[in-house]
N, C-alpha and C positions, 0 to 999 in steps of 0.2 A: 732559361724558369728554374728549370731542374731547380735550383738554389735556391726557391723560392717558393712559402708555399700560398696554393692557389686558395682564396678564402671567398668566397661567397660566385656567384651567376656571372659570368664578364658580360656587359651590357656589349651591341651592336657599335652602340656611334659615343663616345668617349664624349661628347660637345656636352656642354654647361644644358643642353635639352631635357637631355634624359633624366636630370635632375627635376623633382618636385616636394625637397627639402627644403627650406627658405637657406638655416644654417650650413646644407650643404651646396645650397650655392652660391654663399657669400664667399666659403672658404676655395668654391673652386677660383670664384675672383681672385682673392686672394694670390692665393697658389700663382695665376699668369702675373702675377703685378712682383712676384715674387723671386730672383732670383735663385732664390736658394733651392726651389721646390719649383718641379717639371711632371709636370699627371700623364700617367701610363695610362693608366686604364679606369674606368668608370665599373664596378660591380653590385649586383643585387643579392641582399640575402629574409631568408622569411622568420622573421624570430617571434616566436607565439604568434598571437594579431598581428603584432606590427614591423615592418619592411624595416630594413637596414637600405639606407644608400652608401655604398661606398669610390671615396673615390683613390686611387693608387699611385702615388708617389716619386721619387726617388729625391730622395732629404739629400741634399753636402751643406756640408758645417766645416768650413775652413778654422772652427774655435777646437775638433779634433784632432789632437794629437794622432799620426800615425805609429803604427804600431801600439797602437798604449796597452796598458795592462789586463787592461776591464775584455778588449775586442770591440771594444764599439768601433765602427767601418767610418771614414770620411764621404761614403753614400750612401746613405742604407734606405730599404724600398718598404713605404712604410706601411697602410691599410686604414685612409683618416674615415670613421666611420660615423654614421651619423641614424639615429634611428627616428621615425615615426610616433615615436610617443615620446614625445615632448616629459617627460620626467626622470628618459634615462642621460647624463653624459656624454659630449662626444665622445669616442674611443679612439686610441693610436693603437693599432698591431707594428709588430713587427715583425716581417714576412718575412726575413732570409730566415730560413732552413736552423743557423750555425747561430743565429744570436742568444748573443752570453744571458747566461741568467746573474740577475739584476740584483741591487737593492731597487723599493719601490716599483712593483712590477705586480699588478694584481689580481686573484685567485682566475683561473684557467679553465678549462676543459680541456683533458687531456690530448695527445697531438695539434688543438688549433695554434695558432699564432701568438709570441710572449703581445702583452697587452701589458703596456707604458702606465705609470699612477703618477700624471700631469697634475694631482689638486688635489689640496688635504680635505681639505669643505666638500659640505656636498652639494649635490647641481645646481637644490633649490639656493644657495648662495650667491654660487662660482654665475651661476647666470645673470647675473645682476650688472657681472663686470664685464662677462664673453663678450668678446668678438673676434670672428674670424683673422686677424692679425694678432693678439694678441692669440689665441691658441696654436697658431703654428710657430711666433718666438719663442713661447711654453716646453714644444718639442724641443728646439732647438737650443733649448737651456738646458732641456733634462740628459739630451744626448751628449752637451760638451760635459757637464757634471758627472756626470757617472762615466765619459771617458779623464778628466781627471780623478775620481774615484772621490770626490766635493759634496754628492751629491746629499747625502745625509751629513745636516750640522750637527758639527760636536755636539752646542746644546739643545737637540734632540732625543729623544730616548732613544732607548735601541728598538731596532722591531723585532716583531714576535718570527721564534721558528715557528709555529703554525700560522694557518687563517682562519677565524670563525668559523663554525663549526652550523652558527643560527641554532646546536641546541645546549643549551646549559644546564648542569648540574650545580646544589648549590652545598656545599658540605658544610653541617655541622664544625660548629667556632672549635670542637673538644674531638675532634676528629683525628686528630694527633693522636691524644693518647689510648680514645675509646678503641682503634682500630687492632691493639693489642690484645685487646682479650676477646676471650673463646664463648664466654659468656655472653656475646653478643652477634644478637641479627643486623645486617643491613640492610636496608630495606628502600625501598625507592619511594615518592609519593607526588605522583604529577598536577604542576598547580595550575590552573583555571591560564589561557593563554591566549592570543589570539592566532588567527591560524597563518599558518610556512612560522610558526616559532616553539617551541618546545623548552619547560624549564620546568624540572624534577627537584625537590629538594631528598639529601638524603640523609635515614635518623637511623641510629642502634638502638632498640629495642629487644627485649628478653625473649619477647612474644613473640613465633614463628609464621611468617608466611612466603607456605613455597616460592608464588608468585612472583616474586615482588626479593625475592634476596640471591645478594650477589656474596661470595671472598673477597676480602678488598685485599689486593696489594702493590704497593708502593717500591715507591725504587727512584734511590735519590741518583741521578746520570753524573758524571765531572761537565766541567763546565761549558760552553758552544759558545765562539762567535757569531756574534750575529750575521744575519746578509741577504740573501734572501726569503722569503716569505712561500715556508713551503705547500704543498698541497697539501691535506691531513688525510694518509694514509689507509685502504680502504681490507690489509693483510696484515698478519703477521710477521709476515713475510715485508714487507716495504717499510714498516716502523724499523726495523732494524737497518736494512741499508740503509734506511736515511736519520737513525742517529745513533749507531756504534761507528770508533775509529780508531785508535790506539788505546786511544785510552780507554773509551765503555762498548764492550762487550757487551749490548742490551738482552739481547737472545740468551747469551750466558744465565746473565741475572735472570731473566723471563726463568730462564726455565729454571733454578735452585730455587728459588720463591715455589715454583708448581711443585714440583718436585718436595719442597720439604711438606706441603699445602699440605699435599696428596699422604703423605704416612701418617700427619701427625695431629689429624684430625680427630682418632680414637674413640677420646676422653668419654665418658659420660654425662659430662659437663657443658658440651660445646655442643653450642649451635644451630652452630654447621654441618651441611649435608655434603659430603667432598661430591656426589655421583646425583647431583639435583640441583646446588646455587650456581650457577655464571660464573666467571669469572669478570671483576672489576679490575681493569688497572689502571693503579696512576703515578704519571712523573714527572717529578720536580725538574723543570732542567735551567742549571743557568743558566742568565746568559753575560757576554761580554765586548766591549765592544770592537776589542781588539785581543792577539795573545797574550800582552803580556798587561791588559786593563784588568782593572778589578772586575770582581761578580757585579749589575748594577740593579738587576733584577734575576728576579725566578718564576720561571712559565711553568703554571700547572697544567696538565695535556688530560685526559682521561678517558679511557678505553673501553667497553664493553665488548668480550666475548662470549659469543653463544655456544658454550662450551662450560664441562665439570670442571676440575681442576686433575681430576681422576685423565681425562679424557685429554683432554693437554699434554701430561703428562703421560700419555702412549703413546701421541704422536711427535710426543719428542725421543719414543724410542727409550724413556724412565723407566717408564711402571708396567708391570699386570696385572688382572684379574681372576682372580682364582676364586669363585664359590661368594664372588661379593664382594672377595675386599680388597685390596690397594695393597700391592710388594709390592719392591726394589728391583727391581731384572739387573741382576746380579753381571753380564758381561754384554753392557748393554753394547749397541751398533749406532750406528748415527742414522736418524731419516730425515727428513725434509719434506713430511708431511704435514709440519707445522707452517711452514712457510705459505700453507694459499687459508691455514685458517683466518674465515673472517673478521673483521670487528669494525665496531662505530662508535664513532670517534666526537668528544663529544666537552663542549670548554667549561673548564670549573670558576666557579668563585667559592669561596670562602664567604664563610653568612656572615654577617656582621658583629661585631662584635666592639667592646667600648677600646679594644687600641686600634682600631680602624676608626672608628667616630674622631678618639683624639689625632690617627693622622691626619683625614682629614680633614679636620677639623684646622689645624696648624695650632696641636695644644699640648704644649711638652710631657710626659708619664708623670713627669716629678712632676708639674704641677697640679698634673687632677684626681694623684689618686690619695688623697685627703678624705677624711669624713667630715659633713656636717649637715647642721642643725637647721631647717626653715619651720617657725611658724607663723605658721594659714598657709593656706594655697587653696584660696578663694583664686578669684579670676586676676592678678596681679601674680602670687602663687604659684597659679595654677604653670600659667606662664614661663613665668624664667624655670622650675624645676624641667617645665616640657624644652624645654630650652639645652639648659644644661645635661642634660639626658642627650640627645642627640650629638653635644660635641665630648658627650666622655668625663663631665669634668661633674666631680664630688664622688660621695658614695654617700645618698641622702636619707637622714631620719625626716618623717614629714611629722608636724605636730599641729590637727586639730581638729578642736571636737565636731564641728558643724557639717548639720546633712543638706547636701545637695538636695535643689528646689527645683523647681520647673524653672521660674524667673532667676534664675543662675545661672539655667543655657546657652544667652545672651550673650556671654561674656566669658564664663570659662569653658577650662577644655573639655571637661565630659560629653557625654551622651546622653539623649532620652531615655536609652535601656536602664542606664545608673544612680535613676531619681530615687532619691531618698538610703540611699547610700553614704556615711560619710567617705566625708570627699576626698580626706588624707587615703582614702580605699581607692575612690575612683579613681584617681590621678595613678594611687601604684598601680592599677590595673593596666591605668593609659598604657604609660609608658616604658613598662617592663618588659608591654608586647614590642617596642623597638627593638629588645634582643632577643634570640632567639633558645636563652641560657636561663636555668634555676635562683643563676646566683639571690644576694638577699641585697642589689643596689640600695632600693628602693623600699625603704622601711617608714610604712602609716605609723601611727599615734592616738586612735582615735578619743582621743582624753582630753580635758580639759589646760591648759600650761599651767593653773594657777592647782592640781590637782595635786592635793598631803599627797594620796596614796597610791598614788602612781608612782613606783622606785626607775620604770623606763623612760622617763621625762625626767631624773633629774641624771641616771645613766646619759642618759642622749646631748643631754646641753653641758655633763662635766666634759665626754671623750671630743662633742665636738671643736671640732678647730674652728672650723669659721660656722657663725650663728648668723642666723640671716631672717630677718624679723620683719614680716610681712604680713602681719598681724591687723594695721593699721589705728593701732591706741596707742595711746599716749603713755597708761601705763606700764604694759610687757619691756620697751623698753627703757624707763628709769632702772625698775625691781631688774632687769638681767644684770644694771650696769651696780650694783649689791652685793650679786652674786662672786664667791669669791672662788676658784679654779674655775673656770669656765673658758672656753675659746675665746678669744677676736670676736666681734659682733659688728654687725652694719644695721642700719635701718631703711629698707626704701618704701616708698609709698608716689601715686599721682595726687595730684591737690583732687576737691571736689567738681575744678570743670571742667579735666581731664584734660586739659591742657599740658599740663608744667608734670615735668619727674622730675624727685629729688629721693640723693643716696647722700645717709649719713654713717659713717666708717672709720669706727675704730684703730688704731696705731696700732701695730704690729705685738708694743709692750702693754698695752691697756691703760697706757697712762692717760690719756684724752678719754673720756669714756662715752656712753650711748646719752646722758644723758647733759652732760658736758653740754655735747654739738646736738643739744637741743635746744638748746637755753640760747644759745651762739646761732645758731639756723633762727631761731623768735629774734633777735638784733637782725639781724641780717633783712627779716621779712622789712623791719620797723624803718631803718635806715638807705634799702637801699627803692632806686625807679620802681625796680619791677617787684617791688613784695606791697605796692597800693593795688591788686588786682589778684595778687598772687593766690588766695583763697577764699575765692571768692564763689560762689555755690552759684555758676548759671542761668541753671535750668534748675525746675521745682522736680521733687523728689519725683520717684513713684510708689503706690500702696500696692504694699505686695502682699501681704496679709491682715489680718484683724486685727493685733495687738501697734503701741504707738512708736512701737521700735521697728516698726513691721514693714520700713521705704527700703527703695533704693533710687540707684543715682538714674536717672537720663542721661545715658552714654556708653556707643556706637562701641562697638568689640575693635574697632580700627586703631583707636588711640589705645585702647591696654595694652595691643601685638605692640607699638609703635612705642611705646615705655620698656614694657616687656625690652622687646632688644637690645633696648639702649643699657635700661640697666641692668642684665645679663651682663651684657657683655664687659659694662664697667667694674661691675663685683668682681665681675672674676682679674680683670686684669687690674683694680686695685689690691685686692687680696694679695700680689706678689708684690706691690708695693709693703715698704714698713711706714708710712707717715701716715696722719689719720687724715681724710675728706670729707665738706660738703659741696657735692652738686649739685646742683637744680640744671634745669635739661626743658628750655619753653620753646612749642611750638608754635609756630603762627599757622593756625585751621589753614589762610584765607592760600596764604601761598605754598606751605607745608616746608620752608624753611623752621632746622630748630635750633634756636642760639643758646647755647651755654655759660652761666657766673661760677665761679668757684672761688668759695671761701674758704680761704686755710686759717683752719684749728689752732686759740690761741688755749695754750698752757692752763690748765682749769687749778682755781687752789681753793680751798676746801676746810673753811674750820668748823669746833663741832663749839656750841656756846646752849648751853642751858636747855641742854638735849635736843636742841636743833643743829642741824648741819644748811650749813649756811656752803654752797656752792654759786662761788666767783670765777675771772680769769684773769690773767696778764691784760689785758684788754682794760680791762674797764678800770683794773688798778694804774694803771700806766696815766689814762686817761683825767682821774682825779688830782692825782699827784701834780700834771703839764695842767691841771683846771685851777692848783691851789698853789703851785710857783709862778702859773702868770697874774694872779689876786696880790700874788706878797704887795707889802704887809700885810692888807686888809685878809677878813677869812672871806671868806664863800660855800654856795654851797647849793644844789637845788635835792628832787625829786630823784628816786630810785624805781624804776622798774621790774616788772618780775612776777615773780607767780611763786607758790606754794604750795607745795605736795603731802595731804595735810596723814595720807596714809600710812608713808613714810619720813616723816616729819623733815623739812626740806626744803631750804629756800631758798630758791635758781636764783638769782640779779641775770638779766636781760642785762640792763647800762643803767648809768646815772648820768644824768643830765645837768645841765648848764643852769646857774642860776639865773631868774625870771628876772629879764630889762626893770621890772621893778621892787628890787630886793635892795637892803639896806645893806649895809657893813661899812663898819672898819678895822681896828688893827688887835680891837675888844671884844668886838660881838656878830654874827650874823640875822638877820634876818628878813627867810628867803620872801621873797613875794609873790604874786599872784599871774602875774599877766602871763596869758598862753598856753598857759599850765592846763585846765582840765580840757587845750581842744589834741595838748601833745595826748596826755594821757590817751583820752576820746579814739587819738586816731591809732594808737597801737592796741588798743582795746579791737576796736576792731578790724585789723590788720592779719591778727594773732585770731580775729574769730572769738573773741575772749580772754584768749588767755594769760594776756599777758596787762596787766593793771600797775596802777598805783600799789606800791609796797613797805612805804617809807621811805626815808630823809638822810640824807650825808654834808658831812660840813665837816670845815677845816679848822684846823687849829696854828694860830702863826707860828714863826718861830724860838724856839725856848720852850713852848708850853708840850705837856706829853697827848698822847693821845687817846689817853685814861676819859673816864666820862667826868666833868665839871656840872659842877648840882644845876646848873642851867640844863647839860646834856641830860640828865638825869628826869630834871622834871620834861625835858621836852618826848623822853620814852615814853613817861610813866600818859602824857598827853596822849601823841601816838597811841598807845596799847586800849586806854579808853575810849580813842574813839575808834581803831580798829573793830577792837573788842563786837562793836554789832556783825559783824562777818566770821567773825569765828578767827581772826588774827589775833597774832602774837604782834608789838610796836617796833619795830625795827630802825635804826639810827646803825650808821657809819661812820667814823670817826678821823679824819684824815691827816697826822703827823706828817712830820719831817722826815719820818724813816719808815715808820711804823703805821698803820692799819688797824682802829677797834672795830669791835662788831659790837651791839650791846641792844638785847632783847629783850623784852618784860612779853611775859605770855600772861593771860589775866585769867587762860583757858586754865593752866594750872597752876590757879592761886587760890583755896578752899575760902575766902573772903574777897 
């Protein structure tokens, strides 16, 4: 028995009647029926307020090679431990005193038998599938794989050098730069945490706090090959013996840095007091899978030393203090006093920054470090910025002059304390808190997009490589389309019902701009089955103020967050692609499923006629050409659906319809009928909430006849001009010839008589 560690107190009776924990009883029975396990004895152990029942077994394993290089034996004596505390996982200890230090062992107290790490999951998950038979099988698999040096799979991350301590220090993102400055004091700020946990934040300040200030010493060690995770050291001597090798003389590195600090911080500007400030040691340890492999990870560990640099330098024998001043010893005598210097280990975490956000979110920095402008940070816009901020995507200017009102809190990311602020300022305050730095990743402009006096807006739009319109207006996307020297733009929104989200995205060359995408989107609404209820308002708006416009949709924040997540992702993905896109996502509110429709945008055609800008596209052009060809040698024609923007003198052609069935045509002329025309126009208007309506006529000319207007065409456009003048619209006709289309416009609003 001298070869084995006696763990716990031996029970006089080694039969199952001595066991009271159900899982211990089940395992005892499993051992008695498994020829690879022989029960040697039973033991018990008190652990705080709970009892451990221990089954000591000899485990034989036919798959363990004899004289394997790891040192696992054919027969190993093990302690199978079960706690009366049902929250603890069954433990397995190797009782052989010289059982090897291997990979995948648990943290233990000094002198205790080695603890095998059998399960990667927490006990709450393992308990769902755990059986005594499976447990014994895992024990044998562990021994076998360790003996064959195959326990750590090639696709598993390399092991840590040290176990975690349970205490964490969060270093600022600028630590590497600031630690070199002598005019900074490094202080620690405790964070309110649950019991048994401590988190500290480290900060550099100009102001001195002698109770919390430290001198930081950072050492970059040479790579270590991963293996058994080490117990964290408690003295300088222990950390030296653990991490020093032929390439690392750790204590010599520490010694040189300590000596340097002890004599070099006498300048008047220094915030460091070498006679009072304790030392904080940070070790950066590169980890490799094996001797010949590349470094896979750098582990960063911290150690507090409750001595100042002068005291530590004195322990090394390098410094003496005379008249209150530290000086180098000319002929230092080797000392071992430093070996017993207590150190207090702490886990190191780097603070969250954009680089970490991009890494965690699987976003490449080259795709994320661009300047963007977002117009409108209401419910949807604020949710988009919140999403992009958390994955480090984009450096954003937020343009919005709207103030945060109480009712906005139902769907906006802002808080009650921010009521009365501009939405852009409120959003900046929230997302800026994601990162603990002062960089201007988010810049608010609390002004109207149309403010002529605000050069900030002009500069933001002109310098942005991506402009995201979330204004939920028709005017801003159209006006953006006319702006020269700007970045690529997209317009995103969800429909009044809250069931559908829409993205209109320009191509990278901006050949298909937002205003052209808008008209093609309306055409899809009119022609697609999903367009029938696409823009319907399912609930009456709620009044939130005294004016006529103070209305808000009845819509839960669930819809906003769902569509924001979809749009945030697809705007990000589309930004990397060169093509233009129209995409619609529709939610089924009952099942939660989301269907999508993609409309491939067509090349716009722009004609300037009589002061008007006509925007149509190759799809409509191909359609009227096809209709003309199908009716040759007769003429044909139909109505034109579209809309007019009087502010920018633009006419947008949505669709040109075939001739009604009651039309009259021959090779000399065409008279359009009226069958179903009114119904078609009303349907288009209803589906688009009144935006798209009848705006003119088109007809074809026969072969050999140019597309120039004939006398009858001139009479037709005059007649249309007088009829549409009642609505302030010009008369518009499109003449389709053999190879050329010709637009004819007469606008009585521009005529004096």
